[in-house]
N, C-alpha and C positions, 0 to 999 in steps of 0.2 A: 640452607636453615636458618642459621643468624641472622641473615637479613631480615627473613620475616618474622623471626622473633623477635628483633629491635624493632622493626615495624609495628608489631602490634603493642609491645608496651608503650612504644611514643604515643600511638593512637590512643590508650587505653589513659595513658597520663594527659593526653589534652581534655579527653571527656572529664576527666577529674579536674583538670586546671578550670575549664570554663563552668563548671558546677559548684566552683568555690564562691562565687561572689553572690549578693543577695538578691541579685536578680538574673541568676544564672539559671534557675528552675524554667525560665523561660526563652533565654538564648539561647540554648544548646538543640531546643527545638525548633525554633526559625530557622537556625542554620541548615536543618534537613532540605526546605522546602527551597524550590525554583523563583517563587515570586509569593508575596505574601498578603495581597489584594486582587480580587477578582472583580472586575467591568466589563458586564455582559456587553453594554451601551444601548442605543437602541434597538427592540424589535418587535414582531409584529404579535399581535394576539395569535393564539391557535400554533404559532412557531415552536418547533422543538428544541428548544433553545438549551445546548451544555457549555460547560466549561470544564478543561483541565487543568491540575495540579501534579506537578513532580516529584515523589517524596524520594530523596537519595540519603543511604546511610553511609556517613564517611566515618564510623568509629568501630574500633574493633569488637565490638558486641553485637549482639543481635537486637534493632529494635523493633517495638511492638505498638501497633496504631490499636487502641484498647477502647475511644469511641468517636465517631463521628454524629457531631451533632450540629445543629442550628437554632438560631434566633428566630427563626421567621418558616410559618408554613408555606411559603412560595418559592421555597428554595427545599432542595434534598440531596442528600449523597446517595448515588447509584450504586455505591459499594458498602459493604458491611463490616462492622469491626467481629473479632480480632481480626488484627492482619499482621504479619509476622516481615519484617524485613532483615533480611542477613547482611554482616557486615560487607560493605562496598556495593551493595544492590539496590534497588530504587522500585519506586510503584508507583503508578499513574492515579490519580483518583480523578473521579467526574463528580461534578455537578450541576443539577438539573435548575432550570428555572420555570418554573410554573406558569404558562402563560395560560391556562385555560382559565382557573379558577381567580387570577389575577391579574390586575390593569394597574396602569401607575406607576409610580417613580417606587423604587424600592433600595433601602440604604439598610443592610440587615447586616446577621455575619454566621460565617461557617468556624465550626469550633473542632480541632481536633485532638485527641488526647493521646499522649503517649507515654512508655515506659521503656525504661532499661530495665531487664529482669534481674541481671546477675546482683545489682547495689541498690535494686529497689528505687531508684532516678523516675520522677517524673516529668513533663512539659506538659503545657497547654498552650498550642498555637491556635490564635485567634485570627481569621482572613475578613476583613470587611470586604462586602459585596455590593455593588452597586449596578441598576440597572433600571431600564424602563420601556415599561411594556403597554404597547398604544392599544387604545380601546376603538379609534375609529382606522383600524388598518386589520385585515385579516389575511393570513395564507391557508392554502387547503390545497394540497395537503399538507401538515405540518412539517415535513422534511422531505427533501429529494433524496428518496431512496430508490437508485434504481436496482439493487437485488441483484443477484447472480447475471453478470453478461457474458459471451464466448467473447472472447481474445478475437479481434478483427471485425467484428459486425455492427458495434456501434449501437445506440438507443436513444431515445428521445422520449423524453417525461415531459407533463405540463403541469403549472403551477397557475392558480388563480387568488388573482390578487383582488380585493373588494375592502373601497376606500367609501367612508361617509362624512361627508363634510363639507368643505369650500368646493366651489361649483368649479375653479380654475385648477383643482388640483392634477398633477399629472405625474407618473410613474417615468423620469425622465430615459432612466438605462437601466440595466439587468447584465451586470458582468462577474463572471468568475475570475477568482483567484489563480486557480492552475491553468496548465497549457493543454486540458483533455478537454474543455467544456467550450460550446458555444450556444450562444443565446437568440433569442430574438423575444422582442416586445410586441405583443397585440393588444389594441384597444379594443375590447369588446361592447362597452356599454358605457353611458353618460347620461343622466337623468336626473337633475334636480340636487346634484351633491353625490349621489349614490354612482360610482362608479366602476366599473369592473376591467380588469385587464387579463390576459393569460401572457404569460413567459412560457417558451418553448427553450427547454434543455436539452442540449444533445452530447451524448457521450462521444468520444468522436472515435471511430474505428482505430485509429492506432494507439489509444490508452494501452499501458502495459499491463502486463500480469499482474496480479496483487490485489488490497485494499486501496480504494481512492478516496479519498477524504479531502473536501473541500469545500468553500463557503458561496454562496451567491450572494452579491451585494447590490442591494436595491435601491437605487437612487431618486430623490423624488425632488421636484421644484419648490420646495418648501423655503424657508429661509434657512440659508447656513448650507444647503443644499442635504438634508437629512438622507442617510444610509440605515439601511435595515439588514441585518445579516441571515441567510438561511444555510442550517449545514446540508452539504451533500453529501452522500456516499454509494459508493460502487463497488462491487466487486468482480473483477475481471479473470476470467478463468481460461483456460488453453480448452478448445473444443477438438484439438486432436492433442493426444499424448502420445511422447517418445521418446523412447531410452537411448542412450549414449551405445555406443558401440565398442566394446572392450576386447582390443586384439592381445592383450598382455605382450609374451616375448616373440619377436619375429626376425630371423636372420635376413640377412641380406641373399636374394637367390631363393629365396622361399617365398610359397604365396600360400595367405591364408585368409580366409574368406569368413564372416560374421552377419548374420541375420538381424536387421533393424525392423522393429513393426512398429508401424503407427497406429493407433489406435483413435477413432472417432465418436462423439455422441451420436452422429449420423453418417451416412455414407458419403463419401467424398472421392475424387478422383485425384490423381497425381497428375499432374501437367507437363512438369520437369524437373530436374536434378544435377543439382553442381555442387561443386567444393568452394568454398572461399578464403581467398587470401588471408593471410594472418592480419591485415589491415581493413577485413570486412568486407574486402571488395572481390568482387566474381574473378575467381581465375581463367584464366584463357583455356582451360582444359577442356575436351571437347564435352559436350551436353544430349543429352537424352530425351526427346519429345514425345510424348503419346498422341494418337494419331486420335482426333473425337472420336466418343462414341466405340472404339473399340473394346472388345470385350475377354480377348483372351490372348491377343500379341505378346508375346515376353521382350523388353525394350531393355536394350544392353549399350555403356558406351562404347563408343569406336576403340579402336584399339590405337593405342599412341604412346610413342617410344617414351615421351618425358612423362608421362602420368601416370604415378604408381597407383591409382586406386580407381577401378573401375566397379560397376554395379549395372544391377539387374532384376529388373522386377515386373511385376504382370499390370498390365493396362485394366481399366474397369472403373465402376463404380462400387464400392461395398465399404464396409464400417473398418474392415482390418487389412492393410497391407503390410505386405511382406517385402524388405530391400533387401538383398543380396549384396552386401559390398566385401568388396576383393581387393588385398594389397598386397603389392608385389613392390617391396623394399628396393630402390637404387643402388645409392651411394650415402645418404643420410644416417649415420649413427647415432642412436640415444633418444630418448624420451621424445614424444610425437603427441600433440593435441590439433587435431584438423577440425575444424567447423564446415558442416556440410547443410544445404538450404534446399528445402523441398517444396516446390513450388505447386500449392494446389488450386484447381481448375475454380473461380469465381470467389478467393479468398483474398483478401488485401494484402495479408504481411505470408510470406513464407514460414514454413514449418523446420526450425534448425535444432541439429544432433551435433553431438562430436564423438570422432573418434579417437581414441588415446590406446596409448602403448608404449613399449619400446622397442628399439630396432638396434639389432647387434649386430658387427661381422662375423662373419659365420668362421673364417681363416682363423681368427683370433679367439673363435670359442675352442676350437678343435685341437690350437696348441696348449690351451688351458686343459683339456680333458688329457 
């Protein structure tokens, strides 16, 4: 408690110290931002273009963002004030460049008003904003928004690029910064300086679950290798959901079974089932395979004296599958966390879940009693 008290006092003294000079009202606010300028670079007309800054509160007191303004209608904050930032917390702010109503070079300002409410201290942070919106280059749609994509399925989107100007203009390449997007550039038309390209952008099937944010970098053959950035976003969700198997406490020599339920957005078929070693590789444990088109056969892992886990499940195509996982502990005592992989017919990635619990020595337990 003393350590927390002293830490709070030091942070408060630090805030008072940096606010004591004639320019302190500006300096303490600047210290909260991870960057003090915004450079959009060259962007295409109609492209949905945003930039983020992180505001972190290093002080012991809460800090409030009281205002978010700009010096030009060509930029706008997507957030709305007031915003409270607790001590040691942070907030990401987003600013958007208007590529629909504006073109050309932009050198403007984004302004953030801050308040420390306990002592009434204020600060104004001014962020210079630069960018160039090309009026000879259009992108449709304005961003690559894949929306929600099922895990393991992948998806392809098309981006249309239109250029009006030089007859020898070319779109040299289109590359994604991350590892989960592939691209293909196709020239569609070229007529007296009116040039059109299609860029096919594929979200790879091995993209992980979660929100993917990336940038597509378009490079032209113009002097200096002009680059235009297009934002890309996708949300990858599991098409099959499974919960972990919680065994709780199991004694050596006893047998305990748990039911594991797999739910899919659509009907699916289990092809095989296996336990994975701790290094992520498949163990040499026996494995059950379901015969194609089977609808009622119950498959189970063959008996194996060195394999503590057995399973059985019904074959067939359905939205809900129930696996019966049985554990007979051998000689390992203590906590366990085993990973299992279920291979789904026609699905690139297996569905994984964990079996967790604690194995105890029955003889030792009897002695304690």
